[in-house]
C-alpha positions as CSV (number, residue, x, y, z in Angstrom):
1,M,14.5,14.9,1.1
2,L,11.5,12.4,0.5
3,S,8.2,14.2,-0.4
4,L,4.7,12.9,-0.2
5,D,1.8,14.8,-1.7
6,E,-1.2,13.9,0.3
7,R,-3.7,16.7,-0.9
8,G,-7.2,15.4,-1.6
9,K,-6.8,12.7,0.9
10,Q,-9.0,12.2,3.9
11,C,-7.5,12.1,7.5
12,P,-6.0,10.0,8.8
13,I,-4.5,8.7,5.4
14,P,-1.8,11.4,5.3
15,I,-0.6,10.4,8.9
16,V,-0.7,6.5,7.8
17,E,1.4,7.2,4.7
18,T,3.8,9.5,6.5
19,K,4.3,6.9,9.2
20,K,5.0,4.2,6.6
21,A,7.6,6.3,4.7
22,I,9.5,7.9,7.7
23,E,10.1,4.8,9.8
24,P,12.7,3.4,7.7
25,L,14.7,6.6,7.6
26,G,17.8,7.3,9.5
27,V,18.6,10.1,12.0
28,G,18.8,13.4,10.4
29,E,16.8,12.6,7.3
30,V,13.6,14.6,6.5
31,I,10.4,13.9,5.0
32,E,8.0,16.5,3.6
33,T,4.3,16.0,3.6
34,I,2.0,18.3,1.6
35,V,-1.6,18.5,2.7
36,D,-4.5,20.7,1.8
37,N,-6.0,21.6,5.2
38,E,-5.0,22.9,8.6
39,I,-6.6,20.0,10.5
40,S,-4.3,17.5,8.5
41,A,-1.2,19.6,9.4
42,Q,-2.3,19.7,13.0
43,N,-2.8,15.9,13.1
44,L,0.7,15.6,11.6
45,K,2.1,17.7,14.4
46,K,0.4,15.6,17.0
47,F,1.8,12.5,15.3
48,A,5.3,14.0,15.2
49,D,5.1,14.9,19.0
50,Q,4.0,11.4,20.0
51,R,6.8,9.9,17.9
52,K,9.6,12.4,18.9
53,Y,10.2,13.7,15.4
54,A,11.1,17.4,14.8
55,Y,8.4,19.2,13.2
56,E,8.2,22.3,11.0
57,M,5.2,23.6,9.0
58,E,4.9,26.2,6.2
59,K,1.6,27.4,5.1
60,V,1.8,28.1,1.5
61,S,-1.9,28.9,0.9
62,N,-5.2,27.9,2.4
63,T,-5.2,24.7,0.4
64,E,-1.5,24.0,0.7
65,Y,0.4,23.1,3.9
66,R,4.0,21.8,3.7
67,V,5.0,19.7,6.8
68,H,8.6,18.8,7.4
69,M,9.5,16.0,9.9
70,T,13.0,15.3,10.9
71,V,14.1,11.9,12.3
72,T,15.7,12.4,15.8
73,E,17.7,9.9,18.1
74,A,14.6,10.0,20.4
75,A,12.3,8.9,17.6
76,K,14.6,6.0,16.5
77,E,14.8,4.8,20.2
78,L,11.1,4.8,20.5
79,L,10.8,2.9,17.2
80,S,13.4,0.3,18.4
81,K,11.2,-0.3,21.6
82,G,8.1,-0.9,19.3
83,K,6.2,1.9,20.6
84,T,4.7,3.0,17.2
85,S,1.2,1.7,17.3
86,F,-1.5,3.8,15.5
87,D,-4.8,4.8,16.8
88,E,-7.1,6.6,14.3
89,N,-9.1,8.0,17.2
90,D,-6.0,10.0,18.3
91,Y,-6.6,12.5,15.5
92,Q,-9.2,14.9,14.5
93,A,-11.4,14.2,11.3
94,C,-10.9,16.5,8.6
95,D,-13.1,17.6,5.5
96,L,-11.5,17.8,2.0
97,P,-11.6,21.1,0.4
98,A,-14.0,21.2,-2.5
99,A,-11.3,21.9,-5.1
100,A,-9.3,18.9,-3.8
101,V,-12.3,16.5,-4.0
102,S,-13.0,17.3,-7.6
103,K,-9.5,16.9,-8.9
104,D,-8.5,13.8,-6.9
105,Y,-10.3,10.8,-8.5
106,I,-9.3,7.7,-10.4
107,V,-11.0,5.6,-13.1
108,V,-10.9,1.9,-13.1
109,I,-12.0,0.1,-16.3
110,S,-12.4,-3.7,-16.0
111,S,-14.0,-4.7,-19.3
112,D,-13.8,-3.7,-23.0
113,H,-17.5,-2.8,-23.1
114,M,-19.8,-0.6,-21.0
115,G,-22.9,-2.3,-19.3
116,E,-24.9,-5.3,-20.2
117,P,-26.2,-7.2,-22.0
118,E,-25.4,-5.8,-25.5
119,E,-21.6,-6.1,-25.8
120,E,-21.4,-4.5,-29.1
121,L,-23.3,-1.6,-28.1
122,G,-21.3,-1.6,-24.8
123,R,-18.1,-1.3,-26.8
124,V,-19.5,1.9,-28.5
125,L,-20.6,3.3,-25.1
126,L,-17.2,2.7,-23.6
127,K,-15.3,4.4,-26.4
128,G,-17.6,7.5,-26.0
129,F,-17.0,7.6,-22.4
130,I,-13.2,7.6,-22.7
131,Y,-13.5,10.2,-25.4
132,A,-15.7,12.4,-23.2
133,L,-13.3,11.9,-20.4
134,S,-10.5,13.3,-22.6
135,K,-12.3,16.4,-23.1
136,K,-12.9,17.1,-19.5
137,D,-11.0,20.1,-17.9
138,E,-10.2,18.0,-14.8
139,V,-8.9,14.6,-16.0
140,P,-8.5,11.7,-13.6
141,K,-5.3,11.5,-11.6
142,K,-5.1,7.9,-12.8
143,I,-6.8,5.4,-14.9
144,I,-6.5,1.7,-14.1
145,F,-7.2,-1.1,-16.8
146,Y,-7.6,-4.6,-15.6
147,N,-9.2,-8.0,-16.7
148,G,-11.0,-7.3,-20.1
149,G,-10.3,-3.6,-19.8
150,A,-6.6,-4.4,-20.6
151,K,-7.4,-4.7,-24.2
152,L,-8.1,-0.8,-24.6
153,T,-4.5,0.0,-23.9
154,C,-3.1,-2.4,-26.5
155,E,-2.4,-2.5,-30.2
156,G,-5.8,-2.4,-32.1
157,S,-7.7,-0.4,-29.5
158,E,-9.9,2.3,-30.9
159,S,-9.5,4.4,-27.8
160,L,-5.5,4.9,-28.0
161,E,-5.8,8.4,-29.4
162,D,-8.1,9.5,-26.6
163,L,-5.9,7.8,-24.1
164,K,-2.9,9.6,-25.5
165,E,-4.8,12.8,-25.0
166,L,-5.5,11.9,-21.4
167,E,-2.0,11.1,-20.7
168,K,-0.7,14.4,-22.1
169,S,-3.3,16.2,-19.9
170,G,-1.7,14.5,-16.8
171,A,-3.6,11.3,-16.3
172,E,-1.5,8.4,-15.3
173,I,-2.6,5.3,-17.3
174,V,-1.7,1.9,-16.0
175,T,-2.5,-1.6,-17.1
176,C,-2.5,-4.8,-14.8
177,G,0.5,-6.9,-15.8
178,T,-1.3,-10.2,-14.7
179,C,-4.2,-9.4,-17.0
180,L,-1.7,-8.6,-20.0
181,K,0.2,-11.8,-19.4
182,F,-3.1,-14.0,-19.1
183,Q,-4.5,-12.7,-22.3
184,H,-1.1,-12.8,-24.1
185,L,-1.1,-9.1,-24.5
186,E,2.4,-8.2,-23.0
187,D,4.0,-7.3,-26.5
188,R,0.8,-5.4,-27.6
189,L,0.7,-2.6,-24.9
190,R,0.7,0.8,-26.6
191,I,0.0,3.5,-23.8
192,G,1.0,3.8,-20.2
193,G,2.7,1.5,-17.8
194,V,2.3,-1.9,-16.2
195,T,0.9,-2.2,-12.6
196,N,0.3,-5.0,-10.2
197,M,-2.4,-5.8,-7.5
198,Y,-0.6,-4.2,-4.6
199,E,-0.5,-0.9,-6.5
200,I,-4.0,-1.2,-7.7
201,T,-5.3,-1.8,-4.1
202,E,-3.2,1.1,-2.8
203,A,-4.7,3.3,-5.4
204,L,-8.4,2.3,-4.9
205,T,-8.2,2.5,-1.0
206,T,-6.5,6.0,-0.8
207,A,-8.4,7.9,-3.7
208,A,-10.8,10.4,-2.8
209,R,-13.2,9.1,-5.5
210,V,-13.3,6.0,-7.7
211,V,-15.2,6.1,-10.9
212,K,-16.0,2.7,-12.5
213,P,-18.1,2.9,-15.8
214,C,-18.1,-0.8,-16.6
């Protein structure tokens, strides 16, 4: 069973991502979408009814609803006829629970210093920012490094220990692969994984909040 965790995402993002994930599946296959409010669950039911998917919902708590959709013969037939257009106006708007908003944020760092014009001062400030971030109770869901920021995840960075603490606390750390290659840093990456512009775009356009200190 394919599972999508859509908690902390504004409507209609859970539906858009569920639609994208379920359409390639075969008859009888199941997708689970986890959302954090009842309106999102209702919107997913409306989507399932419109597309002829079988629908089940389990309310785990006031901030966790598990929706299961099963691909049916009727759904695949509808898909084969091309009747799968998406209209955002078909669905209710939903507010994010406060807890979900506070937790679902990402940080993007595009430089090795923070602010202008004093770069030396900016490097001190950015090191302090990353240190402070590592001490927060709620760390970012993801930290993305690109352009000059790619240097901070590589050998010689004074922030590596703080980034390791963030990773241990649950933050996903990724660095743009094109940026590493352009700066000849591929062999010097010391923390996290490598990402690409498609994944960066997806992260930036679906996160509840994006923090950019540089």
